[in-house]
N, CA, C, O and the ligand as a Tripos MOL2 file, in Angstrom:
@<TRIPOS>MOLECULE
protein
  273   271    69     0     0
PROTEIN
NO_CHARGES

@<TRIPOS>ATOM
      1 N         116.4460  128.3790  104.6350 N.3       1 MET1
      2 CA        115.9550  129.1190  103.4750 C.3       1 MET1
      3 C         115.3580  130.4570  103.9310 C.2       1 MET1
      4 O         114.4850  130.4940  104.7980 O.2       1 MET1
      5 N         115.8250  131.5210  103.3510 N.am      2 TYR2
      6 CA        115.3010  132.8220  103.7520 C.3       2 TYR2
      7 C         114.4740  133.4530  102.6320 C.2       2 TYR2
      8 O         114.8580  133.4200  101.4620 O.2       2 TYR2
      9 N         113.3430  134.0220  103.0110 N.am      3 CYS3
     10 CA        112.5010  134.7120  102.0460 C.3       3 CYS3
     11 C         113.0920  136.0870  101.7830 C.2       3 CYS3
     12 O         113.4380  136.8060  102.7210 O.2       3 CYS3
     13 N         113.2100  136.4570  100.5070 N.am      4 SER4
     14 CA        113.7940  137.7540  100.1870 C.3       4 SER4
     15 C         112.7920  138.8880  100.3530 C.2       4 SER4
     16 O         113.1660  140.0600  100.3060 O.2       4 SER4
     17 N         111.5190  138.5470  100.5490 N.am      5 GLU5
     18 CA        110.4970  139.5810  100.7410 C.3       5 GLU5
     19 C         110.3470  139.9380  102.2080 C.2       5 GLU5
     20 O         110.5690  141.0830  102.6000 O.2       5 GLU5
     21 N         109.9710  138.9580  103.0180 N.am      6 CYS6
     22 CA        109.7160  139.2460  104.4320 C.3       6 CYS6
     23 C         110.9580  138.9910  105.2880 C.2       6 CYS6
     24 O         110.9650  139.3070  106.4770 O.2       6 CYS6
     25 N         112.0030  138.4230  104.6900 N.am      7 ARG7
     26 CA        113.2720  138.1790  105.3610 C.3       7 ARG7
     27 C         113.1460  137.2720  106.5720 C.2       7 ARG7
     28 O         113.9440  137.3450  107.5060 O.2       7 ARG7
     29 N         112.1350  136.4180  106.5420 N.am      8 GLU8
     30 CA        111.9970  135.4390  107.6170 C.3       8 GLU8
     31 C         112.6280  134.1310  107.1660 C.2       8 GLU8
     32 O         112.7240  133.8470  105.9720 O.2       8 GLU8
     33 N         113.0560  133.3430  108.1410 N.am      9 LYS9
     34 CA        113.5550  132.0090  107.8140 C.3       9 LYS9
     35 C         112.3310  131.1010  107.6820 C.2       9 LYS9
     36 O         111.5170  131.0100  108.6010 O.2       9 LYS9
     37 N         112.2090  130.4470  106.5630 N.am     10 VAL10
     38 CA        111.0280  129.6220  106.3320 C.3      10 VAL10
     39 C         111.4150  128.1840  106.0150 C.2      10 VAL10
     40 O         112.4690  127.9180  105.4360 O.2      10 VAL10
     41 N         110.5490  127.2710  106.4040 N.am     11 GLU11
     42 CA        110.7290  125.8660  106.0910 C.3      11 GLU11
     43 C         109.8220  125.5350  104.9190 C.2      11 GLU11
     44 O         108.6000  125.6530  105.0200 O.2      11 GLU11
     45 N         110.4160  125.1230  103.8120 N.am     12 VAL12
     46 CA        109.6240  124.8030  102.6310 C.3      12 VAL12
     47 C         109.8910  123.3490  102.2550 C.2      12 VAL12
     48 O         111.0480  122.9630  102.0910 O.2      12 VAL12
     49 N         108.8370  122.5310  102.1140 N.am     13 PRO13
     50 CA        109.0350  121.1340  101.7230 C.3      13 PRO13
     51 C         109.5210  121.0330  100.2820 C.2      13 PRO13
     52 O         109.3680  121.9740   99.5030 O.2      13 PRO13
     53 N         110.1060  119.8940   99.9290 N.am     14 ALA14
     54 CA        110.6550  119.6950   98.5830 C.3      14 ALA14
     55 C         109.6100  119.9830   97.5150 C.2      14 ALA14
     56 O         109.9430  120.4830   96.4410 O.2      14 ALA14
     57 N         108.3380  119.6670   97.8030 N.am     15 GLU15
     58 CA        107.2720  119.8890   96.8150 C.3      15 GLU15
     59 C         107.0560  121.3670   96.5390 C.2      15 GLU15
     60 O         106.4720  121.7390   95.5210 O.2      15 GLU15
     61 N         107.5310  122.2100   97.4550 N.am     16 GLY16
     62 CA        107.3160  123.6380   97.2890 C.3      16 GLY16
     63 C         108.3580  124.3200   96.4170 C.2      16 GLY16
     64 O         108.2310  125.4960   96.0740 O.2      16 GLY16
     65 N         109.3920  123.5620   96.0640 N.am     17 PHE17
     66 CA        110.4700  124.1410   95.2710 C.3      17 PHE17
     67 C         110.3460  123.8080   93.7990 C.2      17 PHE17
     68 O         109.7350  122.8100   93.4170 O.2      17 PHE17
     69 N         110.9300  124.6520   92.9920 N.am     18 ARG18
     70 CA        111.1020  124.3410   91.5870 C.3      18 ARG18
     71 C         112.5020  124.7870   91.1930 C.2      18 ARG18
     72 O         112.9670  125.8590   91.5780 O.2      18 ARG18
     73 N         113.1560  123.9400   90.4200 N.am     19 LEU19
     74 CA        114.5210  124.2200   89.9920 C.3      19 LEU19
     75 C         114.4990  124.4610   88.4970 C.2      19 LEU19
     76 O         113.9710  123.6530   87.7320 O.2      19 LEU19
     77 N         115.0750  125.5740   88.0890 N.am     20 THR20
     78 CA        115.0590  125.9310   86.6720 C.3      20 THR20
     79 C         116.4740  126.0200   86.1300 C.2      20 THR20
     80 O         117.3210  126.7050   86.7030 O.2      20 THR20
     81 N         116.7320  125.3280   85.0230 N.am     21 PHE21
     82 CA        118.0530  125.3660   84.4050 C.3      21 PHE21
     83 C         118.0100  126.1720   83.1240 C.2      21 PHE21
     84 O         117.0880  126.0370   82.3200 O.2      21 PHE21
     85 N         119.0020  127.0010   82.9450 N.am     22 GLY22
     86 CA        119.1650  127.6920   81.6790 C.3      22 GLY22
     87 C         120.1010  126.8960   80.8020 C.2      22 GLY22
     88 O         120.2700  125.6900   80.9800 O.2      22 GLY22
     89 N         120.7080  127.5850   79.8530 N.am     23 ARG23
     90 CA        121.6040  126.8770   78.9380 C.3      23 ARG23
     91 C         122.9510  126.5620   79.5690 C.2      23 ARG23
     92 O         123.6400  125.6410   79.1300 O.2      23 ARG23
     93 N         123.3310  127.3090   80.5870 N.am     24 THR24
     94 CA        124.5810  127.0230   81.2670 C.3      24 THR24
     95 C         124.3140  126.8140   82.7530 C.2      24 THR24
     96 O         123.2540  127.1740   83.2660 O.2      24 THR24
     97 N         125.2900  126.2290   83.4320 N.am     25 ALA25
     98 CA        125.1330  125.9270   84.8510 C.3      25 ALA25
     99 C         124.9260  127.1950   85.6720 C.2      25 ALA25
    100 O         124.2590  127.1630   86.7070 O.2      25 ALA25
    101 N         125.4890  128.2990   85.2220 N.am     26 THR26
    102 CA        125.3750  129.5350   85.9900 C.3      26 THR26
    103 C         123.9900  130.1540   85.8850 C.2      26 THR26
    104 O         123.6760  131.1110   86.5930 O.2      26 THR26
    105 N         123.1620  129.6080   85.0000 N.am     27 GLN27
    106 CA        121.8130  130.1540   84.8440 C.3      27 GLN27
    107 C         120.7730  129.3720   85.6320 C.2      27 GLN27
    108 O         119.5720  129.5650   85.4470 O.2      27 GLN27
    109 N         121.2300  128.4980   86.5030 N.am     28 ALA28
    110 CA        120.2910  127.7230   87.3140 C.3      28 ALA28
    111 C         119.7110  128.5970   88.4300 C.2      28 ALA28
    112 O         120.4250  129.3540   89.0880 O.2      28 ALA28
    113 N         118.4020  128.4700   88.6200 N.am     29 HIS29
    114 CA        117.7390  129.1910   89.6890 C.3      29 HIS29
    115 C         116.8020  128.2440   90.4230 C.2      29 HIS29
    116 O         116.3560  127.2390   89.8690 O.2      29 HIS29
    117 N         116.5120  128.5700   91.6590 N.am     30 TYR30
    118 CA        115.4670  127.8300   92.3420 C.3      30 TYR30
    119 C         114.4250  128.8240   92.8070 C.2      30 TYR30
    120 O         114.7280  129.9890   93.0700 O.2      30 TYR30
    121 N         113.2050  128.3540   92.9050 N.am     31 SER31
    122 CA        112.1450  129.2380   93.3540 C.3      31 SER31
    123 C         111.2280  128.5010   94.3100 C.2      31 SER31
    124 O         111.1040  127.2770   94.2600 O.2      31 SER31
    125 N         110.5950  129.2570   95.1730 N.am     32 PHE32
    126 CA        109.6300  128.6810   96.1050 C.3      32 PHE32
    127 C         108.6500  129.7580   96.5310 C.2      32 PHE32
    128 O         108.9510  130.9500   96.4820 O.2      32 PHE32
    129 N         107.4910  129.3240   96.9440 N.am     33 GLY33
    130 CA        106.5040  130.2620   97.4400 C.3      33 GLY33
    131 C         106.6600  130.3860   98.9480 C.2      33 GLY33
    132 O         106.6340  129.3830   99.6610 O.2      33 GLY33
    133 N         106.8200  131.6000   99.4330 N.am     34 CYS34
    134 CA        106.9970  131.8000  100.8670 C.3      34 CYS34
    135 C         105.6880  131.4720  101.5970 C.2      34 CYS34
    136 O         104.6400  132.0310  101.2750 O.2      34 CYS34
    137 N         105.7500  130.5660  102.5780 N.am     35 PRO35
    138 CA        104.5390  130.1990  103.3210 C.3      35 PRO35
    139 C         104.0670  131.2970  104.2640 C.2      35 PRO35
    140 O         102.9410  131.2470  104.7580 O.2      35 PRO35
    141 N         104.9070  132.2770  104.5160 N.am     36 LEU36
    142 CA        104.5320  133.3480  105.4470 C.3      36 LEU36
    143 C         103.8930  134.5350  104.7430 C.2      36 LEU36
    144 O         102.8230  134.9940  105.1430 O.2      36 LEU36
    145 N         104.5490  135.0380  103.6900 N.am     37 CYS37
    146 CA        104.0290  136.2400  103.0370 C.3      37 CYS37
    147 C         103.4670  135.9560  101.6450 C.2      37 CYS37
    148 O         102.8510  136.8290  101.0330 O.2      37 CYS37
    149 N         103.6800  134.7220  101.1380 N.am     38 GLY38
    150 CA        103.1120  134.3670   99.8500 C.3      38 GLY38
    151 C         103.9110  134.8170   98.6550 C.2      38 GLY38
    152 O         103.4850  134.6230   97.5170 O.2      38 GLY38
    153 N         105.0700  135.4190   98.8920 N.am     39 ALA39
    154 CA        105.8880  135.9030   97.7810 C.3      39 ALA39
    155 C         106.4860  134.7360   97.0030 C.2      39 ALA39
    156 O         106.7900  133.6870   97.5700 O.2      39 ALA39
    157 N         106.6510  134.9360   95.6940 N.am     40 ALA40
    158 CA        107.3510  133.9570   94.8710 C.3      40 ALA40
    159 C         108.8180  134.3550   94.8650 C.2      40 ALA40
    160 O         109.2070  135.3410   94.2380 O.2      40 ALA40
    161 N         109.6210  133.5780   95.5690 N.am     41 VAL41
    162 CA        111.0290  133.9020   95.7330 C.3      41 VAL41
    163 C         111.8490  133.1340   94.7090 C.2      41 VAL41
    164 O         111.6650  131.9300   94.5280 O.2      41 VAL41
    165 N         112.7570  133.8400   94.0420 N.am     42 ARG42
    166 CA        113.5970  133.2090   93.0300 C.3      42 ARG42
    167 C         115.0350  133.6100   93.2870 C.2      42 ARG42
    168 O         115.3460  134.7940   93.4140 O.2      42 ARG42
    169 N         115.9110  132.6190   93.3640 N.am     43 LYS43
    170 CA        117.3050  132.8930   93.6690 C.3      43 LYS43
    171 C         118.2080  132.0520   92.7900 C.2      43 LYS43
    172 O         117.8120  130.9820   92.3300 O.2      43 LYS43
    173 N         119.4350  132.5380   92.5530 N.am     44 PRO44
    174 CA        120.3910  131.7320   91.8000 C.3      44 PRO44
    175 C         120.7370  130.4750   92.5880 C.2      44 PRO44
    176 O         120.8570  130.5160   93.8130 O.2      44 PRO44
    177 N         120.8970  129.3620   91.8850 N.am     45 ALA45
    178 CA        121.2120  128.1040   92.5510 C.3      45 ALA45
    179 C         122.6230  127.6690   92.1730 C.2      45 ALA45
    180 O         122.9070  127.3900   91.0090 O.2      45 ALA45
    181 N         123.4850  127.6160   93.1510 N.am     46 GLY46
    182 CA        124.8360  127.1150   92.9270 C.3      46 GLY46
    183 C         124.8250  125.5990   92.8220 C.2      46 GLY46
    184 O         123.7970  124.9530   93.0280 O.2      46 GLY46
    185 N         125.9880  125.0420   92.4980 N.am     47 GLU47
    186 CA        126.0840  123.5940   92.3080 C.3      47 GLU47
    187 C         125.5960  122.8010   93.5030 C.2      47 GLU47
    188 O         124.8870  121.8060   93.3480 O.2      47 GLU47
    189 N         125.9760  123.2430   94.7030 N.am     48 LYS48
    190 CA        125.5960  122.5080   95.9170 C.3      48 LYS48
    191 C         124.0940  122.5280   96.1150 C.2      48 LYS48
    192 O         123.4980  121.5210   96.4960 O.2      48 LYS48
    193 N         123.4800  123.6760   95.8580 N.am     49 ILE49
    194 CA        122.0280  123.7880   96.0200 C.3      49 ILE49
    195 C         121.3080  122.9340   94.9940 C.2      49 ILE49
    196 O         120.3230  122.2640   95.3020 O.2      49 ILE49
    197 N         121.8200  122.9690   93.7590 N.am     50 VAL50
    198 CA        121.2230  122.1400   92.7110 C.3      50 VAL50
    199 C         121.2740  120.6700   93.1050 C.2      50 VAL50
    200 O         120.2920  119.9420   92.9600 O.2      50 VAL50
    201 N         122.4360  120.2390   93.6070 N.am     51 ALA51
    202 CA        122.5940  118.8410   94.0040 C.3      51 ALA51
    203 C         121.6540  118.4910   95.1530 C.2      51 ALA51
    204 O         121.0420  117.4230   95.1600 O.2      51 ALA51
    205 N         121.5440  119.3930   96.1170 N.am     52 ALA52
    206 CA        120.7080  119.1260   97.2880 C.3      52 ALA52
    207 C         119.2300  119.0680   96.9100 C.2      52 ALA52
    208 O         118.4950  118.1930   97.3690 O.2      52 ALA52
    209 N         118.8070  120.0040   96.0740 N.am     53 LEU53
    210 CA        117.3980  120.0410   95.6830 C.3      53 LEU53
    211 C         117.0480  118.8560   94.7870 C.2      53 LEU53
    212 O         115.9680  118.2770   94.9090 O.2      53 LEU53
    213 N         117.9620  118.5000   93.8900 N.am     54 THR54
    214 CA        117.7170  117.3590   93.0220 C.3      54 THR54
    215 C         117.5960  116.0790   93.8410 C.2      54 THR54
    216 O         116.7250  115.2460   93.5930 O.2      54 THR54
    217 N         118.4890  115.9360   94.8260 N.am     55 ALA55
    218 CA        118.4650  114.7530   95.6920 C.3      55 ALA55
    219 C         117.1760  114.6920   96.5000 C.2      55 ALA55
    220 O         116.7070  113.6080   96.8470 O.2      55 ALA55
    221 N         116.6030  115.8540   96.8000 N.am     56 ALA56
    222 CA        115.3850  115.9130   97.5940 C.3      56 ALA56
    223 C         114.1350  115.6650   96.7430 C.2      56 ALA56
    224 O         113.0210  115.6060   97.2630 O.2      56 ALA56
    225 N         114.3350  115.5210   95.4290 N.am     57 GLY57
    226 CA        113.1930  115.2300   94.5640 C.3      57 GLY57
    227 C         112.4280  116.4550   94.1030 C.2      57 GLY57
    228 O         111.2410  116.3750   93.7890 O.2      57 GLY57
    229 N         113.1120  117.5860   94.0640 N.am     58 VAL58
    230 CA        112.4610  118.8260   93.6260 C.3      58 VAL58
    231 C         112.1970  118.7770   92.1180 C.2      58 VAL58
    232 O         113.0170  118.2750   91.3500 O.2      58 VAL58
    233 N         111.0560  119.2990   91.7160 N.am     59 ARG59
    234 CA        110.7280  119.3700   90.2910 C.3      59 ARG59
    235 C         111.7310  120.2570   89.5640 C.2      59 ARG59
    236 O         112.1250  121.3080   90.0700 O.2      59 ARG59
    237 N         112.1360  119.8330   88.3910 N.am     60 THR60
    238 CA        113.0850  120.6330   87.6250 C.3      60 THR60
    239 C         112.4900  121.0030   86.2780 C.2      60 THR60
    240 O         111.6240  120.3080   85.7450 O.2      60 THR60
    241 N         112.9720  122.1060   85.7440 N.am     61 MET61
    242 CA        112.4730  122.6000   84.4790 C.3      61 MET61
    243 C         113.6720  123.1180   83.7080 C.2      61 MET61
    244 O         114.4680  123.8860   84.2470 O.2      61 MET61
    245 N         113.8120  122.7120   82.4570 N.am     62 ARG62
    246 CA        114.9430  123.1720   81.6690 C.3      62 ARG62
    247 C         114.4700  124.1420   80.5980 C.2      62 ARG62
    248 O         113.5980  123.8250   79.7890 O.2      62 ARG62
    249 N         115.0530  125.3110   80.6080 N.am     63 LEU63
    250 CA        114.6760  126.3120   79.6160 C.3      63 LEU63
    251 C         115.4810  126.0870   78.3430 C.2      63 LEU63
    252 O         116.7020  125.9440   78.3960 O.2      63 LEU63
    253 N         114.8230  126.0560   77.2360 N.am     64 VAL64
    254 CA        115.5220  125.8940   75.9560 C.3      64 VAL64
    255 C         115.2810  127.1440   75.1250 C.2      64 VAL64
    256 O         114.2580  127.8120   75.2790 O.2      64 VAL64
    257 N         116.2220  127.4570   74.2430 N.am     65 PRO65
    258 CA        116.0590  128.6510   73.4100 C.3      65 PRO65
    259 C         114.7890  128.5800   72.5740 C.2      65 PRO65
    260 O         114.4410  127.5230   72.0480 O.2      65 PRO65
    261 N         114.1000  129.7110   72.4540 N.am     66 ALA66
    262 CA        112.8200  129.7410   71.7540 C.3      66 ALA66
    263 C         112.9590  129.4390   70.2710 C.2      66 ALA66
    264 O         112.0090  128.9810   69.6360 O.2      66 ALA66
    265 N         114.1450  129.6950   69.7140 N.am     67 GLU67
    266 CA        114.2990  129.5420   68.2750 C.3      67 GLU67
    267 C         114.5360  128.1040   67.8340 C.2      67 GLU67
    268 O         114.6770  127.8430   66.6390 O.2      67 GLU67
    269 N         114.5830  127.1670   68.7770 N.am     68 GLN68
    270 CA        114.8160  125.7750   68.3950 C.3      68 GLN68
    271 C         113.5580  125.1030   67.8590 C.2      68 GLN68
    272 O         113.5930  123.9270   67.4950 O.2      68 GLN68
    273 ZN        108.1020  135.8220  102.8570 Zn       69 ZN69
@<TRIPOS>BOND
     1     1     2 1
     2     2     3 1
     3     3     4 2
     4     3     5 am
     5     5     6 1
     6     6     7 1
     7     7     8 2
     8     7     9 am
     9     9    10 1
    10    10    11 1
    11    11    12 2
    12    11    13 am
    13    13    14 1
    14    14    15 1
    15    15    16 2
    16    15    17 am
    17    17    18 1
    18    18    19 1
    19    19    20 2
    20    19    21 am
    21    21    22 1
    22    22    23 1
    23    23    24 2
    24    23    25 am
    25    25    26 1
    26    26    27 1
    27    27    28 2
    28    27    29 am
    29    29    30 1
    30    30    31 1
    31    31    32 2
    32    31    33 am
    33    33    34 1
    34    34    35 1
    35    35    36 2
    36    35    37 am
    37    37    38 1
    38    38    39 1
    39    39    40 2
    40    39    41 am
    41    41    42 1
    42    42    43 1
    43    43    44 2
    44    43    45 am
    45    45    46 1
    46    46    47 1
    47    47    48 2
    48    47    49 am
    49    49    50 1
    50    50    51 1
    51    51    52 2
    52    51    53 am
    53    53    54 1
    54    54    55 1
    55    55    56 2
    56    55    57 am
    57    57    58 1
    58    58    59 1
    59    59    60 2
    60    59    61 am
    61    61    62 1
    62    62    63 1
    63    63    64 2
    64    63    65 am
    65    65    66 1
    66    66    67 1
    67    67    68 2
    68    67    69 am
    69    69    70 1
    70    70    71 1
    71    71    72 2
    72    71    73 am
    73    73    74 1
    74    74    75 1
    75    75    76 2
    76    75    77 am
    77    77    78 1
    78    78    79 1
    79    79    80 2
    80    79    81 am
    81    81    82 1
    82    82    83 1
    83    83    84 2
    84    83    85 am
    85    85    86 1
    86    86    87 1
    87    87    88 2
    88    87    89 am
    89    89    90 1
    90    90    91 1
    91    91    92 2
    92    91    93 am
    93    93    94 1
    94    94    95 1
    95    95    96 2
    96    95    97 am
    97    97    98 1
    98    98    99 1
    99    99   100 2
   100    99   101 am
   101   101   102 1
   102   102   103 1
   103   103   104 2
   104   103   105 am
   105   105   106 1
   106   106   107 1
   107   107   108 2
   108   107   109 am
   109   109   110 1
   110   110   111 1
   111   111   112 2
   112   111   113 am
   113   113   114 1
   114   114   115 1
   115   115   116 2
   116   115   117 am
   117   117   118 1
   118   118   119 1
   119   119   120 2
   120   119   121 am
   121   121   122 1
   122   122   123 1
   123   123   124 2
   124   123   125 am
   125   125   126 1
   126   126   127 1
   127   127   128 2
   128   127   129 am
   129   129   130 1
   130   130   131 1
   131   131   132 2
   132   131   133 am
   133   133   134 1
   134   134   135 1
   135   135   136 2
   136   135   137 am
   137   137   138 1
   138   138   139 1
   139   139   140 2
   140   139   141 am
   141   141   142 1
   142   142   143 1
   143   143   144 2
   144   143   145 am
   145   145   146 1
   146   146   147 1
   147   147   148 2
   148   147   149 am
   149   149   150 1
   150   150   151 1
   151   151   152 2
   152   151   153 am
   153   153   154 1
   154   154   155 1
   155   155   156 2
   156   155   157 am
   157   157   158 1
   158   158   159 1
   159   159   160 2
   160   159   161 am
   161   161   162 1
   162   162   163 1
   163   163   164 2
   164   163   165 am
   165   165   166 1
   166   166   167 1
   167   167   168 2
   168   167   169 am
   169   169   170 1
   170   170   171 1
   171   171   172 2
   172   171   173 am
   173   173   174 1
   174   174   175 1
   175   175   176 2
   176   175   177 am
   177   177   178 1
   178   178   179 1
   179   179   180 2
   180   179   181 am
   181   181   182 1
   182   182   183 1
   183   183   184 2
   184   183   185 am
   185   185   186 1
   186   186   187 1
   187   187   188 2
   188   187   189 am
   189   189   190 1
   190   190   191 1
   191   191   192 2
   192   191   193 am
   193   193   194 1
   194   194   195 1
   195   195   196 2
   196   195   197 am
   197   197   198 1
   198   198   199 1
   199   199   200 2
   200   199   201 am
   201   201   202 1
   202   202   203 1
   203   203   204 2
   204   203   205 am
   205   205   206 1
   206   206   207 1
   207   207   208 2
   208   207   209 am
   209   209   210 1
   210   210   211 1
   211   211   212 2
   212   211   213 am
   213   213   214 1
   214   214   215 1
   215   215   216 2
   216   215   217 am
   217   217   218 1
   218   218   219 1
   219   219   220 2
   220   219   221 am
   221   221   222 1
   222   222   223 1
   223   223   224 2
   224   223   225 am
   225   225   226 1
   226   226   227 1
   227   227   228 2
   228   227   229 am
   229   229   230 1
   230   230   231 1
   231   231   232 2
   232   231   233 am
   233   233   234 1
   234   234   235 1
   235   235   236 2
   236   235   237 am
   237   237   238 1
   238   238   239 1
   239   239   240 2
   240   239   241 am
   241   241   242 1
   242   242   243 1
   243   243   244 2
   244   243   245 am
   245   245   246 1
   246   246   247 1
   247   247   248 2
   248   247   249 am
   249   249   250 1
   250   250   251 1
   251   251   252 2
   252   251   253 am
   253   253   254 1
   254   254   255 1
   255   255   256 2
   256   255   257 am
   257   257   258 1
   258   258   259 1
   259   259   260 2
   260   259   261 am
   261   261   262 1
   262   262   263 1
   263   263   264 2
   264   263   265 am
   265   265   266 1
   266   266   267 1
   267   267   268 2
   268   267   269 am
   269   269   270 1
   270   270   271 1
   271   271   272 2
@<TRIPOS>SUBSTRUCTURE
     1 MET1         2 RESIDUE 1 A MET
     2 TYR2         6 RESIDUE 1 A TYR
     3 CYS3        10 RESIDUE 1 A CYS
     4 SER4        14 RESIDUE 1 A SER
     5 GLU5        18 RESIDUE 1 A GLU
     6 CYS6        22 RESIDUE 1 A CYS
     7 ARG7        26 RESIDUE 1 A ARG
     8 GLU8        30 RESIDUE 1 A GLU
     9 LYS9        34 RESIDUE 1 A LYS
    10 VAL10       38 RESIDUE 1 A VAL
    11 GLU11       42 RESIDUE 1 A GLU
    12 VAL12       46 RESIDUE 1 A VAL
    13 PRO13       50 RESIDUE 1 A PRO
    14 ALA14       54 RESIDUE 1 A ALA
    15 GLU15       58 RESIDUE 1 A GLU
    16 GLY16       62 RESIDUE 1 A GLY
    17 PHE17       66 RESIDUE 1 A PHE
    18 ARG18       70 RESIDUE 1 A ARG
    19 LEU19       74 RESIDUE 1 A LEU
    20 THR20       78 RESIDUE 1 A THR
    21 PHE21       82 RESIDUE 1 A PHE
    22 GLY22       86 RESIDUE 1 A GLY
    23 ARG23       90 RESIDUE 1 A ARG
    24 THR24       94 RESIDUE 1 A THR
    25 ALA25       98 RESIDUE 1 A ALA
    26 THR26      102 RESIDUE 1 A THR
    27 GLN27      106 RESIDUE 1 A GLN
    28 ALA28      110 RESIDUE 1 A ALA
    29 HIS29      114 RESIDUE 1 A HIS
    30 TYR30      118 RESIDUE 1 A TYR
    31 SER31      122 RESIDUE 1 A SER
    32 PHE32      126 RESIDUE 1 A PHE
    33 GLY33      130 RESIDUE 1 A GLY
    34 CYS34      134 RESIDUE 1 A CYS
    35 PRO35      138 RESIDUE 1 A PRO
    36 LEU36      142 RESIDUE 1 A LEU
    37 CYS37      146 RESIDUE 1 A CYS
    38 GLY38      150 RESIDUE 1 A GLY
    39 ALA39      154 RESIDUE 1 A ALA
    40 ALA40      158 RESIDUE 1 A ALA
    41 VAL41      162 RESIDUE 1 A VAL
    42 ARG42      166 RESIDUE 1 A ARG
    43 LYS43      170 RESIDUE 1 A LYS
    44 PRO44      174 RESIDUE 1 A PRO
    45 ALA45      178 RESIDUE 1 A ALA
    46 GLY46      182 RESIDUE 1 A GLY
    47 GLU47      186 RESIDUE 1 A GLU
    48 LYS48      190 RESIDUE 1 A LYS
    49 ILE49      194 RESIDUE 1 A ILE
    50 VAL50      198 RESIDUE 1 A VAL
    51 ALA51      202 RESIDUE 1 A ALA
    52 ALA52      206 RESIDUE 1 A ALA
    53 LEU53      210 RESIDUE 1 A LEU
    54 THR54      214 RESIDUE 1 A THR
    55 ALA55      218 RESIDUE 1 A ALA
    56 ALA56      222 RESIDUE 1 A ALA
    57 GLY57      226 RESIDUE 1 A GLY
    58 VAL58      230 RESIDUE 1 A VAL
    59 ARG59      234 RESIDUE 1 A ARG
    60 THR60      238 RESIDUE 1 A THR
    61 MET61      242 RESIDUE 1 A MET
    62 ARG62      246 RESIDUE 1 A ARG
    63 LEU63      250 RESIDUE 1 A LEU
    64 VAL64      254 RESIDUE 1 A VAL
    65 PRO65      258 RESIDUE 1 A PRO
    66 ALA66      262 RESIDUE 1 A ALA
    67 GLU67      266 RESIDUE 1 A GLU
    68 GLN68      270 RESIDUE 1 A GLN
    69 ZN69       273 GROUP 0 **** ****
């Protein structure tokens, strides 16, 4: 896992991740707090990443349209 702020390779435990789903699969993102610089890093999550993070027990959050 690479931090997009400090560009260091960081080890983040499953508890440090959050997976966010939009209305479609292409809107999935994962985020984590960088243990080195403290930045909140958010990146698009492909199918493989979603599967890996879900299997690791990462917290997930589903975004629903506000008008519902
Ligand atoms: Zn960082």
